[in-house]
C-alpha positions as CSV (number, residue, x, y, z in Angstrom):
1,X,-32.4,19.0,-9.0
2,X,-28.6,17.3,-9.9
3,X,-28.4,13.4,-10.8
4,X,-27.8,11.3,-8.0
5,X,-29.7,13.7,-5.2
6,X,-32.3,12.3,-3.5
7,X,-35.5,12.4,-4.5
8,X,-37.8,14.5,-1.6
9,X,-40.8,13.4,-0.6
10,X,-43.9,14.9,1.3
11,X,-47.4,12.9,2.2
12,X,-50.2,14.7,3.4
13,X,-53.9,14.6,3.0
14,X,-55.9,16.7,0.8
15,X,-56.4,19.5,3.2
16,X,-57.4,23.0,1.7
17,X,-53.2,23.7,2.2
18,X,-51.9,21.1,0.7
19,X,-54.2,21.4,-3.2
20,X,-53.1,25.3,-3.8
21,X,-51.4,26.2,-6.7
22,X,-48.7,28.6,-4.8
23,X,-48.0,24.4,-2.4
24,X,-47.4,23.3,-6.1
25,X,-45.4,25.8,-7.3
26,X,-43.3,25.3,-4.2
27,X,-43.6,21.7,-4.6
28,X,-42.1,22.1,-7.8
29,X,-39.2,24.2,-7.2
30,X,-38.3,23.0,-4.2
31,X,-37.8,19.4,-6.0
32,X,-40.7,18.1,-3.9
33,X,-42.7,15.7,-5.2
34,X,-46.0,16.2,-3.1
35,X,-48.5,12.3,-2.7
36,X,-51.8,13.2,-1.6
37,X,-53.1,10.3,0.5
38,X,-57.2,8.9,0.1
39,X,-59.5,10.5,1.9
40,X,-60.2,9.0,4.8
41,X,-57.2,7.1,5.1
42,X,-55.4,8.3,8.4
43,X,-53.7,4.7,8.7
44,X,-51.7,5.8,5.2
45,X,-50.2,8.2,6.8
46,X,-49.6,6.7,10.2
47,X,-46.7,8.5,12.4
48,X,-48.0,12.2,11.6
49,X,-51.6,11.4,12.5
50,X,-50.2,9.7,15.8
51,X,-47.8,13.6,15.9
52,X,-50.8,15.3,15.9
53,X,-52.9,12.8,18.5
54,X,-49.5,14.1,20.3
55,X,-49.6,17.8,19.9
56,X,-53.6,17.9,20.1
57,X,-52.7,16.5,23.4
58,X,-49.9,18.3,25.2
59,X,-51.6,20.9,23.5
60,X,-55.0,20.8,25.3
61,X,-53.2,20.1,28.9
62,X,-51.1,23.5,28.4
63,X,-54.1,25.6,28.1
64,X,-56.4,23.5,30.5
65,X,-53.2,24.3,33.4
66,X,-52.8,28.2,32.0
67,X,-57.1,28.5,32.4
68,X,-56.6,26.6,35.7
69,X,-53.4,29.1,37.1
70,X,-56.0,31.9,36.0
71,X,-58.5,31.4,37.9
72,X,-57.0,29.1,41.0
73,X,-55.2,29.7,43.7
74,X,-52.2,30.6,41.4
75,X,-53.9,34.1,39.9
76,X,-52.1,36.5,42.4
77,X,-48.6,34.8,41.5
78,X,-49.8,35.4,37.4
79,X,-50.9,39.2,38.3
80,X,-46.7,39.7,39.8
């Protein structure tokens, strides 16, 4: 990294996708400092935990709507 260039941080949990050698190598190559939160402390990464909650809720709602449309009164419309 060049002097004066901002350092990039990435805060994650300790999921398997974040502890792999490939991920570690990418972080080094990209100049990203990887910070892991301690296990069972989602409050230390509240922003992303909130985002995941919203994303999960929206995906569940979308799946339920699709399921209803496929089996309910809109089935014939979807087959057009």
